MARVEX-526729 format. One record per residue: residue number from 1; y, x, z of N, C-alpha, C in turn. Coordinates in pm, whole numbers, padded with zeros to 5 digits. Layout:
% residues N
  roke     n_Y     n_X     n_Z    ca_Y    ca_X    ca_Z     c_Y     c_X     c_Z
   NUM       Y       X       Z       Y       X       Z       Y       X       Z
...
***
This chain:
% residues 385
  roke     n_Y     n_X     n_Z    ca_Y    ca_X    ca_Z     c_Y     c_X     c_Z
     1   01180   07305  -14296   01146   07230  -14226   01127   07098  -14218
     2   01038   07015  -14186   01014   06861  -14205   01105   06842  -14087
     3   01226   06765  -14088   01270   06710  -13980   01332   06551  -13953
     4   01285   06494  -13843   01313   06364  -13873   01438   06343  -13733
     5   01537   06269  -13806   01687   06249  -13720   01671   06087  -13676
     6   01656   06060  -13577   01648   05921  -13516   01766   05895  -13414
     7   01825   05777  -13518   01961   05695  -13412   01917   05559  -13419
     8   01844   05514  -13326   01787   05399  -13302   01891   05266  -13240
     9   02009   05251  -13283   02114   05212  -13222   02178   05087  -13335
    10   02208   04966  -13259   02247   04862  -13362   02390   04874  -13403
    11   02471   04973  -13329   02622   04996  -13359   02632   05100  -13479
    12   02529   05116  -13543   02502   05203  -13668   02523   05094  -13802
    13   02475   04958  -13742   02465   04872  -13847   02620   04821  -13871
    14   02637   04767  -14007   02775   04737  -14070   02825   04613  -13982
    15   02746   04505  -13889   02826   04442  -13801   02934   04519  -13766
    16   02910   04634  -13716   02974   04699  -13596   03071   04836  -13690
    17   03105   04805  -13801   03171   04903  -13868   03304   04948  -13842
    18   03369   04861  -13747   03519   04897  -13684   03495   04942  -13549
    19   03400   04949  -13478   03364   04991  -13361   03362   05143  -13327
    20   03432   05167  -13246   03422   05319  -13248   03310   05386  -13183
    21   03208   05455  -13237   03082   05491  -13219   03070   05645  -13263
    22   03118   05735  -13171   03113   05889  -13213   02975   05938  -13297
    23   02881   05888  -13237   02711   05969  -13261   02709   05920  -13438
    24   02797   05800  -13482   02751   05767  -13599   02769   05881  -13701
    25   02923   05898  -13730   02962   06014  -13814   02866   06140  -13797
    26   02837   06191  -13671   02834   06297  -13627   02656   06315  -13712
    27   02593   06214  -13660   02464   06164  -13742   02432   06173  -13861
    28   02545   06120  -13955   02534   06127  -14097   02553   06258  -14133
    29   02630   06346  -14086   02698   06455  -14120   02588   06591  -14087
    30   02538   06557  -13979   02424   06654  -13947   02307   06625  -14045
    31   02278   06498  -14089   02165   06481  -14185   02193   06540  -14306
    32   02318   06489  -14396   02366   06564  -14518   02339   06688  -14507
    33   02419   06782  -14384   02410   06921  -14381   02280   06959  -14381
    34   02184   06906  -14314   02054   06998  -14294   01989   06984  -14500
    35   02016   06841  -14516   01959   06844  -14637   02020   06942  -14736
    36   02143   06994  -14733   02218   07089  -14823   02129   07212  -14787
    37   02094   07246  -14660   02051   07345  -14643   01883   07362  -14689
    38   01855   07283  -14735   01708   07283  -14797   01582   07251  -14718
    39   01624   07193  -14641   01518   07125  -14497   01495   06986  -14568
    40   01354   06928  -14549   01279   06802  -14579   01336   06707  -14466
    41   01437   06634  -14500   01487   06552  -14375   01459   06394  -14378
    42   01429   06324  -14271   01427   06178  -14289   01482   06117  -14170
    43   01559   06023  -14237   01660   05936  -14126   01609   05811  -14074
    44   01607   05787  -13959   01559   05668  -13908   01687   05591  -13861
    45   01749   05506  -13909   01839   05412  -13879   01871   05273  -13918
    46   02007   05257  -13917   02036   05088  -13959   02006   05082  -14120
    47   01989   05001  -14155   01971   04981  -14333   02096   05039  -14394
    48   02195   04999  -14320   02327   05026  -14432   02310   05185  -14424
    49   02280   05261  -14346   02288   05419  -14329   02277   05490  -14470
    50   02398   05568  -14497   02376   05625  -14619   02422   05764  -14593
    51   02281   05862  -14637   02269   05994  -14640   02212   06027  -14760
    52   02204   06162  -14753   02139   06238  -14865   01995   06214  -14840
    53   01933   06188  -14738   01778   06172  -14711   01712   06046  -14694
    54   01587   06042  -14722   01522   05952  -14712   01531   05814  -14614
    55   01564   05693  -14610   01597   05624  -14495   01482   05521  -14480
    56   01446   05529  -14342   01324   05434  -14269   01426   05368  -14181
    57   01436   05240  -14206   01536   05159  -14138   01495   05040  -14024
    58   01574   05000  -13958   01523   04931  -13832   01533   04760  -13899
    59   01511   04692  -13810   01533   04544  -13882   01633   04494  -13843
    60   01725   04446  -13964   01860   04397  -14001   01892   04282  -13878
    61   01766   04178  -13885   01818   04063  -13802   01834   04116  -13654
    62   01769   04217  -13600   01808   04254  -13488   01939   04320  -13471
    63   02023   04374  -13572   02128   04404  -13556   02232   04274  -13588
    64   02233   04188  -13667   02308   04086  -13673   02317   03965  -13584
    65   02194   03944  -13513   02210   03858  -13435   02120   03898  -13306
    66   02187   03822  -13192   02145   03848  -13000   02069   03708  -12989
    67   01962   03745  -12971   01836   03636  -12935   01815   03612  -12799
    68   01828   03499  -12760   01840   03447  -12617   01667   03440  -12576
    69   01649   03507  -12461   01527   03510  -12439   01473   03347  -12372
    70   01411   03317  -12405   01335   03192  -12370   01301   03164  -12205
    71   01316   03264  -12167   01322   03250  -11978   01448   03264  -11896
    72   01532   03267  -11974   01671   03243  -11953   01720   03123  -11868
    73   01606   03064  -11796   01637   02917  -11766   01739   02917  -11621
    74   01836   02848  -11621   01915   02823  -11489   02044   02927  -11510
    75   02039   02993  -11647   02147   03094  -11629   02295   03054  -11735
    76   02378   03069  -11664   02515   03006  -11745   02492   03079  -11907
    77   02576   03007  -11992   02560   03065  -12113   02627   03212  -12136
    78   02742   03230  -12085   02810   03357  -12089   02718   03491  -12059
    79   02647   03442  -11953   02541   03539  -11894   02396   03558  -11984
    80   02373   03444  -12014   02285   03455  -12144   02330   03524  -12280
    81   02429   03500  -12317   02496   03565  -12438   02482   03742  -12402
    82   02547   03781  -12297   02514   03924  -12267   02383   03979  -12245
    83   02318   03877  -12159   02170   03935  -12152   02084   03969  -12316
    84   02121   03852  -12399   02042   03856  -12526   02128   03940  -12592
    85   02225   04029  -12595   02265   04146  -12683   02203   04260  -12633
    86   02184   04264  -12481   02103   04409  -12430   01958   04377  -12464
    87   01884   04269  -12454   01751   04244  -12507   01746   04279  -12628
    88   01826   04233  -12729   01807   04230  -12863   01802   04421  -12888
    89   01908   04459  -12837   01941   04623  -12849   01835   04682  -12832
    90   01764   04659  -12720   01620   04743  -12676   01537   04686  -12751
    91   01489   04597  -12796   01386   04541  -12924   01408   04608  -13050
    92   01545   04627  -13092   01561   04725  -13198   01501   04855  -13175
    93   01556   04884  -13067   01497   05026  -13047   01387   05094  -13028
    94   01304   04989  -12964   01190   05008  -12957   01111   05000  -13104
    95   01151   04914  -13203   01071   04869  -13306   01126   04978  -13386
    96   01234   05075  -13417   01272   05162  -13486   01207   05273  -13461
    97   01201   05299  -13306   01175   05419  -13259   00983   05448  -13296
    98   00938   05322  -13265   00787   05318  -13327   00762   05375  -13448
    99   00836   05285  -13567   00836   05298  -13706   00875   05488  -13718
   100   00967   05534  -13644   01007   05662  -13656   00869   05752  -13657
   101   00824   05743  -13541   00692   05841  -13444   00586   05822  -13568
   102   00568   05685  -13584   00441   05625  -13680   00466   05747  -13819
   103   00573   05728  -13869   00631   05768  -14008   00615   05963  -13980
   104   00661   05992  -13889   00678   06135  -13854   00503   06170  -13824
   105   00417   06132  -13771   00309   06144  -13723   00254   06169  -13874
   106   00248   06070  -13930   00173   06073  -14084   00208   06166  -14192
   107   00332   06209  -14172   00395   06288  -14251   00379   06432  -14217
   108   00353   06450  -14053   00345   06554  -14054   00453   06658  -14019
   109   00549   06593  -13936   00712   06630  -13940   00709   06773  -13849
   110   00779   06860  -13843   00787   06938  -13769   00828   06919  -13616
   111   00973   06851  -13654   01039   06826  -13524   01104   06694  -13536
   112   01150   06618  -13436   01211   06509  -13424   01313   06493  -13345
   113   01429   06483  -13401   01575   06480  -13288   01572   06350  -13291
   114   01596   06313  -13177   01640   06192  -13090   01773   06165  -13058
   115   01870   06126  -13142   02024   06152  -13146   02107   06052  -13068
   116   02015   05961  -13001   02056   05858  -12940   01979   05766  -12860
   117   01967   05732  -12724   01907   05643  -12649   01794   05692  -12606
   118   01671   05619  -12554   01590   05668  -12480   01448   05640  -12491
   119   01430   05516  -12586   01269   05467  -12639   01188   05628  -12657
   120   01238   05713  -12721   01179   05822  -12789   01081   05881  -12664
   121   01155   05881  -12552   01075   05979  -12463   00955   05900  -12432
   122   00924   05773  -12443   00822   05672  -12411   00695   05693  -12501
   123   00746   05667  -12639   00668   05633  -12760   00617   05834  -12775
   124   00706   05924  -12780   00656   06043  -12785   00526   06042  -12720
   125   00493   06020  -12594   00378   06029  -12528   00224   05973  -12573
   126   00279   05885  -12686   00154   05833  -12729   00099   05936  -12844
   127   00142   06009  -12904   00134   06089  -12997   00231   06210  -13012
   128   00222   06307  -12947   00312   06392  -12911   00368   06483  -13058
   129   00483   06497  -13077   00562   06568  -13200   00675   06604  -13089
   130   00669   06737  -13154   00791   06815  -13076   00934   06750  -13097
   131   00992   06747  -12966   01103   06658  -12992   01253   06702  -12936
   132   01339   06687  -12969   01474   06780  -12894   01567   06591  -12873
   133   01649   06632  -12772   01716   06512  -12758   01839   06536  -12721
   134   01969   06463  -12762   02115   06495  -12740   02157   06416  -12666
   135   02254   06473  -12555   02279   06378  -12440   02426   06376  -12479
   136   02467   06266  -12490   02608   06239  -12514   02699   06174  -12398
   137   02616   06171  -12281   02692   06096  -12175   02688   06211  -12054
   138   02773   06187  -11954   02824   06250  -11849   02681   06231  -11745
   139   02675   06330  -11673   02530   06304  -11539   02529   06169  -11491
   140   02463   06107  -11466   02484   05974  -11403   02463   05975  -11261
   141   02540   05850  -11196   02474   05894  -11065   02335   05874  -11042
   142   02333   05880  -10878   02164   05860  -10858   02119   05735  -10859
   143   02182   05625  -10826   02143   05523  -10857   02156   05427  -10936
   144   02171   05518  -11035   02171   05448  -11215   02015   05505  -11268
   145   01965   05397  -11352   01872   05391  -11387   01862   05541  -11504
   146   01933   05531  -11552   01948   05671  -11633   01889   05824  -11566
   147   01968   05829  -11438   01943   05928  -11381   01764   05939  -11331
   148   01724   05824  -11294   01576   05809  -11281   01510   05831  -11392
   149   01541   05831  -11513   01498   05823  -11652   01482   05970  -11709
   150   01621   06005  -11663   01642   06188  -11707   01582   06294  -11615
   151   01531   06259  -11487   01474   06303  -11381   01323   06295  -11403
   152   01280   06185  -11432   01136   06146  -11507   01106   06239  -11622
   153   01190   06265  -11730   01167   06350  -11852   01246   06464  -11836
   154   01243   06555  -11725   01341   06662  -11708   01286   06798  -11792
   155   01150   06779  -11826   01128   06912  -11927   01112   06886  -12052
   156   01157   06790  -12086   01179   06769  -12230   01312   06817  -12262
   157   01333   06879  -12395   01432   06940  -12453   01563   06868  -12474
   158   01666   06908  -12409   01779   06878  -12452   01905   06931  -12494
   159   01961   06880  -12579   02104   06918  -12645   02200   06877  -12584
   160   02305   06976  -12518   02418   06945  -12464   02536   06971  -12570
   161   02667   06887  -12542   02752   06895  -12658   02878   06966  -12561
   162   02854   07033  -12444   02992   07109  -12402   02932   07191  -12285
   163   03011   07289  -12255   02940   07362  -12133   02968   07315  -11987
   164   03070   07200  -12016   03136   07158  -11897   03014   07048  -11871
   165   02943   06977  -11960   02870   06873  -11961   02728   06953  -11872
   166   02683   07056  -11954   02543   07138  -11911   02608   07179  -11747
   167   02677   07215  -11734   02719   07278  -11591   02724   07156  -11496
   168   02756   07028  -11528   02762   06928  -11417   02637   06858  -11412
   169   02525   06902  -11493   02398   06841  -11503   02315   06947  -11387
   170   02368   07079  -11342   02314   07173  -11267   02156   07163  -11272
   171   02111   07228  -11384   01947   07219  -11422   01909   07088  -11366
   172   01934   06972  -11359   01849   06869  -11375   01761   06867  -11466
   173   01763   06870  -11598   01678   06893  -11704   01700   06983  -11778
   174   01592   07025  -11881   01573   07129  -11937   01671   07141  -12054
   175   01731   07223  -12075   01844   07272  -12174   01816   07342  -12296
   176   01794   07289  -12409   01761   07373  -12526   01903   07459  -12575
   177   02028   07441  -12552   02146   07486  -12564   02252   07395  -12587
   178   02377   07441  -12583   02509   07372  -12602   02515   07380  -12760
   179   02563   07257  -12831   02627   07260  -12977   02743   07190  -12983
   180   02846   07211  -13008   02963   07161  -13023   02979   07077  -13119
   181   03032   06950  -13127   03024   06853  -13232   03135   06934  -13354
   182   03074   06882  -13490   03192   06924  -13589   03248   06823  -13673
   183   03365   06865  -13719   03422   06721  -13771   03423   06793  -13927
   184   03435   06682  -14037   03469   06696  -14155   03586   06739  -14197
   185   03621   06845  -14243   03780   06870  -14248   03791   06836  -14391
   186   03687   06784  -14444   03752   06718  -14610   03797   06616  -14586
   187   03746   06517  -14488   03809   06386  -14434   03895   06357  -14392
   188   03918   06452  -14281   04031   06462  -14187   04124   06581  -14217
   189   04219   06538  -14338   04268   06624  -14427   04417   06674  -14329
   190   04434   06809  -14367   04549   06869  -14297   04665   06847  -14357
   191   04786   06822  -14278   04885   06794  -14339   05000   06879  -14234
   192   05080   06975  -14333   05163   07088  -14282   05290   07029  -14207
   193   05303   06895  -14214   05440   06852  -14153   05410   06754  -14026
   194   05294   06670  -14044   05292   06559  -13927   05410   06469  -13935
   195   05416   06395  -13835   05490   06252  -13819   05584   06277  -13696
   196   05595   06182  -13654   05731   06170  -13535   05685   06102  -13418
   197   05538   05999  -13437   05485   05957  -13284   05376   06024  -13239
   198   05359   05970  -13144   05267   06021  -13040   05161   05915  -13064
   199   05019   05963  -13078   04885   05889  -13114   04760   05879  -13007
   200   04734   05763  -12967   04613   05749  -12889   04540   05657  -12949
   201   04394   05738  -12967   04297   05672  -13027   04169   05642  -12941
   202   04084   05523  -12916   03998   05569  -12813   03955   05391  -12764
   203   03889   05440  -12650   03840   05263  -12578   03954   05238  -12483
   204   04007   05112  -12465   04119   05071  -12369   04032   05059  -12258
   205   04031   05157  -12163   03953   05165  -12051   04021   05266  -11978
   206   04017   05238  -11824   04089   05315  -11738   04097   05475  -11771
   207   03924   05487  -11784   03891   05635  -11758   03983   05712  -11851
   208   04046   05638  -11968   04076   05723  -12091   04228   05732  -12071
   209   04291   05707  -11960   04428   05742  -11889   04562   05687  -11998
   210   04531   05554  -12017   04627   05475  -12131   04742   05454  -12045
   211   04758   05423  -11909   04860   05421  -11822   04968   05515  -11792
   212   04885   05629  -11822   04980   05743  -11789   05033   05835  -11938
   213   04940   05780  -12053   05031   05750  -12177   05140   05699  -12193
   214   05116   05564  -12169   05247   05482  -12171   05346   05552  -12081
   215   05313   05545  -11969   05436   05623  -11888   05515   05714  -11940
   216   05419   05864  -11953   05496   05951  -12068   05576   05903  -12166
   217   05530   05851  -12264   05592   05771  -12385   05719   05755  -12335
   218   05726   05646  -12266   05855   05566  -12223   05933   05682  -12177
   219   05896   05781  -12072   05995   05848  -11984   06036   05934  -12112
   220   05970   05965  -12201   06020   06069  -12301   06091   06029  -12420
   221   06114   05868  -12413   06162   05833  -12535   06098   05821  -12651
   222   05971   05879  -12679   05909   05878  -12790   05790   05748  -12807
   223   05792   05705  -12981   05679   05607  -12977   05546   05623  -12947
   224   05474   05524  -12896   05336   05560  -12873   05283   05475  -12965
   225   05169   05517  -13058   05109   05412  -13124   04932   05424  -13078
   226   04904   05335  -13078   04729   05331  -12999   04667   05237  -13090
   227   04551   05301  -13125   04415   05242  -13160   04290   05220  -13100
   228   04259   05096  -13088   04123   05123  -12995   04012   04966  -13053
   229   03936   04976  -12988   03835   04851  -13022   03883   04718  -12988
   230   03857   04633  -13107   03912   04471  -13054   03852   04421  -12938
   231   03738   04482  -12900   03640   04397  -12795   03712   04463  -12665
   232   03792   04510  -12636   03857   04570  -12530   03999   04497  -12504
   233   04044   04431  -12618   04154   04397  -12571   04181   04225  -12496
   234   04046   04185  -12523   04042   04049  -12386   03987   04093  -12229
   235   03974   04221  -12227   03931   04261  -12101   04078   04275  -11998
   236   04052   04248  -11897   04162   04213  -11765   04243   04366  -11766
   237   04182   04481  -11783   04249   04626  -11807   04378   04606  -11910
   238   04364   04577  -12050   04396   04562  -12125   04533   04455  -12123
   239   04514   04365  -12036   04584   04232  -12034   04670   04282  -11938
   240   04655   04336  -11818   04712   04375  -11730   04798   04509  -11740
   241   04732   04596  -11797   04811   04709  -11802   04868   04765  -11935
   242   04821   04709  -12032   04850   04754  -12173   04945   04655  -12231
   243   04893   04531  -12261   04949   04445  -12313   05111   04397  -12280
   244   05155   04415  -12155   05316   04378  -12095   05416   04509  -12136
   245   05327   04590  -12183   05415   04716  -12258   05452   04721  -12405
   246   05397   04659  -12460   05382   04670  -12611   05517   04594  -12662
   247   05581   04706  -12730   05707   04638  -12807   05699   04748  -12894
   248   05744   04685  -13053   05776   04769  -13153   05878   04895  -13153
   249   05799   05004  -13181   05934   05142  -13163   05914   05227  -13028
   250   05859   05124  -12915   05802   05169  -12779   05656   05203  -12802
   251   05594   05096  -12783   05448   05123  -12739   05381   05036  -12841
   252   05314   05050  -12949   05229   04993  -13048   05069   04969  -13026
   253   05069   04877  -13058   04869   04859  -13077   04857   04828  -13215
   254   04810   04941  -13282   04750   04905  -13404   04575   04860  -13446
   255   04577   04799  -13530   04435   04735  -13536   04409   04799  -13693
   256   04318   04865  -13755   04268   04900  -13873   04123   04949  -13836
   257   04043   04971  -13976   03936   05030  -13954   03915   05178  -13933
   258   03783   05215  -13929   03749   05344  -13904   03775   05498  -13992
   259   03784   05393  -14140   03820   05505  -14229   03963   05537  -14203
   260   04043   05461  -14141   04174   05493  -14147   04224   05604  -14014
   261   04148   05650  -13949   04159   05741  -13875   04247   05857  -13917
   262   04201   05895  -14042   04259   06026  -14086   04392   06042  -14107
   263   04427   05904  -14188   04571   05903  -14196   04684   05869  -14054
   264   04613   05781  -13958   04666   05776  -13831   04698   05931  -13767
   265   04588   05970  -13769   04613   06142  -13697   04666   06215  -13760
   266   04686   06215  -13854   04757   06315  -13973   04913   06291  -13947
   267   04933   06166  -13949   05070   06153  -13963   05143   06157  -13776
   268   05073   06195  -13704   05134   06162  -13575   05171   06310  -13522
   269   05296   06332  -13437   05327   06450  -13390   05241   06506  -13331
   270   05171   06439  -13218   05077   06497  -13139   04989   06392  -13108
   271   04862   06451  -13044   04755   06327  -13012   04774   06345  -12851
   272   04802   06228  -12761   04799   06235  -12643   04649   06203  -12576
   273   04587   06286  -12503   04434   06241  -12471   04436   06260  -12299
   274   04482   06183  -12231   04507   06201  -12071   04384   06158  -11993
   275   04247   06195  -12013   04147   06158  -11949   04158   06148  -11818
   276   04106   06057  -11730   04054   06068  -11599   03913   06055  -11561
   277   03871   06119  -11635   03737   06122  -11606   03650   06254  -11685
   278   03521   06310  -11677   03487   06418  -11715   03398   06406  -11842
   279   03459   06382  -11965   03440   06335  -12094   03343   06495  -12160
   280   03210   06433  -12193   03169   06531  -12216   03205   06642  -12371
   281   03256   06561  -12441   03331   06653  -12559   03436   06579  -12583
   282   03446   06472  -12658   03593   06382  -12690   03635   06445  -12842
   283   03572   06345  -12948   03552   06409  -13080   03701   06380  -13128
   284   03785   06290  -13090   03911   06259  -13136   03991   06373  -13142
   285   04010   06463  -13035   04046   06593  -13024   04045   06665  -13135
   286   03913   06715  -13198   03873   06762  -13323   03919   06718  -13422
   287   03880   06573  -13443   03962   06491  -13558   04104   06519  -13578
   288   04188   06499  -13469   04326   06534  -13488   04346   06661  -13517
   289   04301   06771  -13459   04320   06904  -13483   04288   06933  -13641
   290   04169   06876  -13685   04136   06928  -13829   04265   06866  -13940
   291   04352   06759  -13880   04487   06747  -13943   04557   06808  -13938
   292   04537   06916  -13816   04682   06975  -13774   04743   06945  -13686
   293   04748   06830  -13593   04799   06762  -13476   04761   06825  -13393
   294   04854   06906  -13290   04811   06920  -13182   04776   06817  -13090
   295   04702   06867  -12924   04657   06751  -12854   04733   06800  -12741
   296   04742   06696  -12642   04823   06679  -12490   04702   06638  -12428
   297   04667   06700  -12308   04557   06664  -12254   04530   06692  -12090
   298   04508   06619  -12046   04458   06656  -11886   04332   06776  -11890
   299   04321   06821  -11789   04217   06931  -11777   04105   06889  -11707
   300   04001   06773  -11807   03875   06722  -11765   03772   06758  -11858
   301   03663   06750  -11824   03548   06772  -11895   03576   06892  -12011
   302   03555   06876  -12128   03549   06968  -12223   03683   07045  -12255
   303   03795   06977  -12238   03935   06990  -12290   03940   07151  -12284
   304   03933   07221  -12160   03959   07352  -12197   03864   07432  -12280
   305   03740   07391  -12331   03691   07429  -12450   03706   07430  -12596
   306   03756   07311  -12559   03817   07267  -12714   03974   07289  -12735
   307   04061   07308  -12663   04185   07286  -12687   04244   07458  -12653
   308   04315   07518  -12706   04364   07659  -12683   04499   07658  -12635
   309   04526   07674  -12512   04632   07638  -12473   04774   07689  -12499
   310   04853   07597  -12550   04987   07690  -12613   04967   07694  -12766
   311   04851   07702  -12816   04819   07736  -12972   04790   07588  -13034
   312   04685   07543  -12985   04664   07411  -13051   04677   07276  -12954
   313   04788   07300  -12871   04840   07205  -12772   04839   07222  -12623
   314   04828   07146  -12569   04893   07215  -12402   04785   07096  -12325
   315   04769   07191  -12215   04641   07144  -12124   04710   07124  -11971
   316   04678   06987  -11929   04764   06988  -11814   04645   06967  -11694
   317   04701   07007  -11559   04591   06973  -11457   04666   06814  -11384
   318   04542   06770  -11428   04582   06580  -11372   04628   06587  -11221
   319   04520   06684  -11114   04556   06693  -11012   04678   06746  -10955
   320   04769   06633  -10898   04895   06693  -10839   04879   06816  -10739
   321   04755   06843  -10670   04742   06916  -10557   04667   07054  -10594
   322   04640   07031  -10731   04575   07179  -10799   04718   07250  -10856
   323   04696   07380  -10827   04789   07455  -10899   04714   07478  -11044
   324   04840   07495  -11115   04818   07514  -11262   04797   07663  -11305
   325   04706   07663  -11401   04683   07815  -11451   04746   07823  -11608
   326   04775   07701  -11626   04775   07695  -11788   04981   07691  -11794
   327   04997   07702  -11940   05149   07704  -11987   05224   07615  -11917
   328   05200   07472  -11903   05264   07350  -11828   05215   07406  -11689
   329   05332   07419  -11598   05290   07409  -11472   05292   07303  -11364
   330   05371   07196  -11455   05383   07065  -11380   05247   06987  -11387
   331   05212   06889  -11332   05106   06829  -11310   05121   06703  -11354
   332   04972   06640  -11341   04977   06486  -11358   05084   06425  -11486
   333   05170   06308  -11451   05219   06261  -11576   05345   06333  -11572
   334   05395   06388  -11477   05500   06508  -11489   05454   06597  -11577
   335   05357   06663  -11587   05308   06752  -11704   05302   06708  -11840
   336   05272   06591  -11818   05256   06523  -11961   05374   06507  -12054
   337   05504   06476  -11938   05615   06443  -12014   05666   06598  -12070
   338   05669   06693  -11977   05673   06837  -12044   05626   06857  -12121
   339   05499   06826  -12141   05443   06902  -12274   05463   06806  -12413
   340   05504   06703  -12378   05582   06637  -12535   05707   06684  -12538
   341   05786   06696  -12440   05923   06746  -12455   05890   06868  -12544
   342   05805   06965  -12517   05790   07090  -12566   05770   07095  -12722
   343   05676   07036  -12753   05639   06994  -12861   05742   06934  -12952
   344   05810   06826  -12922   05910   06769  -12971   06023   06852  -12982
   345   06046   06955  -12901   06167   07058  -12900   06124   07195  -13000
   346   06007   07176  -13078   06003   07310  -13158   06090   07235  -13259
   347   06104   07408  -13341   06227   07358  -13447   06071   07307  -13584
   348   06141   07289  -13683   06026   07264  -13780   05974   07359  -13815
   349   06001   07483  -13842   05902   07586  -13871   05830   07630  -13787
   350   05870   07633  -13650   05765   07660  -13517   05645   07561  -13511
   351   05683   07422  -13530   05590   07327  -13544   05483   07324  -13663
   352   05569   07361  -13770   05450   07382  -13912   05391   07493  -13859
   353   05411   07609  -13802   05333   07722  -13772   05214   07673  -13690
   354   05231   07579  -13570   05140   07538  -13460   05043   07463  -13568
   355   05081   07349  -13657   05006   07303  -13711   04905   07334  -13760
   356   04926   07480  -13873   04887   07581  -13895   04760   07579  -13820
   357   04815   07652  -13719   04712   07721  -13616   04622   07637  -13560
   358   04645   07507  -13568   04575   07398  -13493   04462   07385  -13580
   359   04486   07364  -13736   04371   07372  -13829   04281   07475  -13826
   360   04329   07640  -13867   04265   07729  -13847   04156   07701  -13699
   361   04205   07671  -13590   04132   07676  -13483   03991   07604  -13515
   362   04031   07470  -13571   03884   07374  -13599   03826   07434  -13686
   363   03847   07477  -13809   03785   07541  -13895   03676   07710  -13857
   364   03764   07747  -13765   03669   07877  -13708   03581   07813  -13588
   365   03597   07693  -13513   03492   07646  -13415   03435   07518  -13439
   366   03467   07432  -13504   03461   07281  -13467   03420   07262  -13622
   367   03330   07281  -13719   03314   07210  -13849   03178   07175  -13871
   368   03132   07103  -13970   03018   07050  -13969   02936   07175  -14008
   369   02993   07241  -14063   02843   07350  -14126   02818   07411  -14017
   370   02914   07472  -13916   02890   07528  -13807   02781   07460  -13707
   371   02799   07326  -13696   02746   07241  -13627   02601   07236  -13684
   372   02574   07243  -13789   02438   07213  -13852   02392   07385  -13795
   373   02447   07473  -13829   02380   07607  -13820   02338   07600  -13675
   374   02388   07556  -13562   02357   07571  -13419   02212   07477  -13440
   375   02209   07353  -13484   02107   07252  -13492   01986   07329  -13534
   376   01965   07391  -13660   01896   07469  -13726   01819   07554  -13618
   377   01920   07647  -13543   01846   07753  -13441   01762   07666  -13332
   378   01817   07585  -13282   01770   07511  -13181   01635   07445  -13225
   379   01630   07403  -13327   01513   07349  -13435   01404   07444  -13414
   380   01444   07578  -13493   01352   07684  -13520   01284   07725  -13338
   381   01377   07758  -13266   01317   07786  -13132   01205   07652  -13092
   382   01239   07569  -13101   01156   07471  -13043   01065   07476  -13127
   383   01051   07469  -13255   00903   07463  -13345   00831   07573  -13343
   384   00897   07660  -13307   00834   07849  -13295   00761   07857  -13176
   385   00780   07786  -13053   00732   07762  -12923   00603   07670  -12918
***
């Protein structure tokens, strides 16, 4: 097939190389996997995007600079800068999406996969090409613009990234199927022994459950090492809820690039993932498990689809009022504490067996090859129709 892969986000640019942006690696792995399968693939993304496919790139100026609108009279400088970033992002998306569909039509592509953002819905009206869209976010609230947009384009083809996410949408849009993310198991290497700290990797926001992670780590006396975006460290949530707890050997905030995630996750005793929202997937779970590191998580979003309770980690009910059907019967923060104690209480032999089982679970269910194969099936179905 002749396939176009479109990701018109400025966050693909080198300016944001240390930003946690899950679609980036998934997109690159998908492109390379499809080329390896013999498909003719074209990638529409930022100038520095390196794949095995030909690249049609967006404008670098729109990535590296945030242009202020000449109409922003009477607006304070901070608001001007925020508005400039949003406006420039959208300008970049419009430009690259138009380039993509113009190129796709000229080269008679079989299908376009819009992997992120929304402009493709509108551009595709001008000269329709069979298109499928991946939904990375949860179902929006009615008052959100995204709700209106999805409702307006509800007959388009959408790929969901978990059954939980699909269920939440309750038939709001047309589903082309559920495809789990895949992790590059050659990049996130297996370590049979692991390390001795608890790991947290993600954005420093309330929904990620950082205060729960800190509480459980301190109660169990285990070192919690955290990695997140620099941008979130200046926000009130971090300053009030995280910064006061930082102490070497107790709660540590680490700074390094995206390329260091493998080593950080590989040398952890467990990943702690106490999310307080229905996260559609949670890429960090399979990245950790690819390294053999078990995951301790609240039962929200896709967690029960990704973790095999008692085998690849432990699932805990967040809500204290909810009875638990999982191995850990305690709920909320107390459940996290029990799960941490269980993993640290394993003998070395038991723990190494668990790590081997964790890695196998990823190899059986969440590889890049499997992700690519599932996308092939969806593309063929849409092209065939």
